[in-house]
Each structure stands twice: as structure tokens, then as C-alpha cells.
N, C-alpha and C positions, 0 to 999 in steps of 0.2 A: 503493500500500500503507501509506502514511503516514498518508493520510486516512483510510481505512476502520479501520485500528489504532486512528489518536484518536478516529474517532466509537466505537468499539467499549470504549475507555476512560471515555470518558466517560458512555459510559450506565450502565456498570458504578459508576461513582461516586456517580450520581444512584440508583441501587438499592441502595446501599449506605448513603446521608442517607437512606432512607424516615421518615415520619412517626416520633414518640417511642411513639407508641399502638401500631404497630403488632409483629404478631408476627415474629421473624426465625428460621428454623432453615436450622443447616448440615447437611451431609450429603454422601453420595459415589455416584454414578450410573456405571451401567455397563449395557451393551447392544447391540445386532445392528442391524447396516446391511445391508438387500436394496439394491443399487446398480446401476443402468440409465444406462451414455452412451447417450444419444442424439445421431445425426451429423443434420446438414443434409441429406446425401446419403450412399448406402451405399455405403462401399470396402468395411469388413470385416463378418464375421457378428460379432456380438457377445452373451454371453448373459449373464444375472445374476449376482453374483457376492455372497458374504454375506461382512461385514466386522463390526468392533466398536468402539465406544466407550466412554470412562473415563476420570473426572476428579470434581474436587469440585462440589457446589452448594450455592447458596442459595434457602431460598423465603420470601418473602415475604405475610406475610395482612396487607392491607389496613386500614385502621379504615373503610373502606368497603363493606357486606355484599355479601357473596359476592366480592368481588374479591379478587386477587392478584397477585402475579410471583416469576418463576424467571428463576433463570441459572446458571449451569454454566460453565469452563474445563476441558475435556476434549481428551485422545487422540485424534484422529479415523480410521479405515483404512480404505479403501474400494479395491475393485479392482473390474478387468473384463477377460473372458477373450475373446478373438480366435482366431476361425478364419479362416484365410488358406484354406486349401483343407482339403476332406475325400473319403475316400474310400475302400470297405469294410476294406482294410487298412492303411490311415494314414492319420492324422490329424496337419495340422499346425497347431498355436493357442500361444499368448503370453498371459501376464496382463498388464497396466497397474497399479503398482500405487501409492497418492496417499495419503503420511499428511499431517496435519495437527493443527494444534492449531483448536480452535475455541469460536466464546463464543455458545450460543445465549442469548436474553433474551427471554422470553415474559409476554405478558399472561393470566391464566387466569381464569376462573371456575364456581365451583364451588355444586355442592349438596348438602344434607346426605342420608343415608341411615338417621337416627339417629345414635346416638353414634357410632357404629362405621367408620363410611366414608364416605368421602365421592366424587360422580362430579365431574369439571372437564373443560371446554373449552380448548383453550389454542393462542393463535397468537404470532408473533414473529419477530422478523428473528435471522439466523444469521453470523457474521461466523468467514470459514475463513483459517488461514494456514498454506500448503505450510512443512512443515518437513523434508521426502524429496525425494529425485534429481529435481528436474523438467525434468532432460533425458532419455529415456530411448529407446533404438535396440530394433527389435525385429525378427522374423523374419530377422536375420542381417544387419541394417543394409538393408534391404527398407523401410524405415520407420521416422519419426523421431517421437517423440509430445513435446510440449510444454509441463509445466503452469505454469499461472500461478499468479503469487507469493503471489496471495491472491484470494478470494470474497467473493461476500456471497449469503445464502439467503432462502428465509421457510420458517418449519414452521407447520402448520396440525397440531391432531390431539385425541386424548381421552386422558383415564389415571383413575385413580383412587387415593383414597390410602384407606389402612386401619389402623385405629389411632391415628392422628396419627404412624405412622412410616415404613410401607411404603409404598410408591408403585410403579405398573405406569402405562406408555402406551403409546400407540403413537401414531403421525406421520408425515407426509408431509414430506421436504425436498424443496422446491422451488428449483434454481437460478434464479438474476437475470441471470448472464451464463454465460458459455463455459469450462469449465474447462479447458480446453486445446485446444492444435492437434495434429493430428496428419496429416504429411506423407511420400506414399509414390509412392518412385520420384520422378522429377521432373517438378514442378511440379502434381503432384496433392496440394492439400491439405482439408484441413476443420475444422472446429473440431465441439466435444463440449461437449454440457451436461450434467451430473452430478445426476442425481436419486436418492431413496434414499428406502424405507420406512425407519423405524427402532423397533423393539422396544424399552423400555427399562426398567428397575427404579433405583428411589432406595431409601436407608436414611438417614432425617434423625433426628437424635439430641436 
């Protein structure tokens, strides 16, 4: 976790030390996560869950034509609902919750649609640090879920900027490692990756 945190802090510092000619804007960002936990082997049925993210953001327009950077520090909530069994009259399910502080840092390439709007593509790393309960028992202690302290992922997406202030984006957040491990009864273990579609809105001052 220390190495991942150091790398995230170093990258943010480099972003803050942007060239003097670069245009810097600060703002706030919020949006929705549509999360899916993917297991190596099927132990439990799982359905997508909706979460959210919110926090301050910064955008840097570089002196290089059409290129820019953006970064944020956000609270990120994700969840996945698991069905242990279902019948016509009974459904036994529980939800695993993940609370994180995430730091996405994206390189962006944009092109204008006149003076009013811009379309841009972006991609970059995201550093995540779990701040919620990392050990959770589900299904009346039949299964135990343990989250990793930190994780690393990649964002790839597209967005639009309107009037140089309002921004909308859609991206896919790809986990580069396991989000945690689940243990069902005795000796049955499996790991899962937490990928998510993200829809966001930001306002830059």
C-alpha cells in the first residue's frame, strides 16, 4: 500500500507542477458506478449494483495542442449483490460493500466543436485505497469476504465539455488486480475483480 500511495502522491505532484503556460481549472465531480464483481470460478450468483463517487477535481490544458490532464480525489462507493439460493417464495441474498478513496489521473485528447463544446477521449491509471470494513461475513457467517487495502485500475473513456465549465463523461474502470477474496465454508476460496462502468458530471470554476 505504501508504494501505491507514494506513486499516487508523486503523480499528483507532477500534475500540480504543470508548465506555467498551461491552463489550470479546479472543480467538483460526481457520478454513478455500475459495478460487477467477476470471480475466477462460479461460487455465488452475482448481479450488477449501482454505486456513486464524488470529490474535487483539477483539469490542466497543456500547451501541446489538444492534449490535457485531469485528476481527482474522490470518495467511491461500490457494491455487489449475491444470491445464495432462490425459489418461487424465498430469495436469500446479501450485499458486499466497498468504500474507497480513489485518485484517477487521466491523459486526455480533445477536439473542438466550435467555441461552445469539445469532445475528448481519455485514459489513465486510478489508485484506490479502501477506507471501509475490509472483513465482512455474509450468509449468516457461511462466507467471509476480505477486501484488499489498496488496488490499481485503468480508466478508458469519452467525454464532452460544454462552455468550458460543464463536463460529462463515460468510462470503463478496469481492475488490474483482485479486489479481495471470498471464502465459502471450509477450504473453498476464490478471488474477484471489481470492474465498473462510470458515468460522471463535473463543473469547473
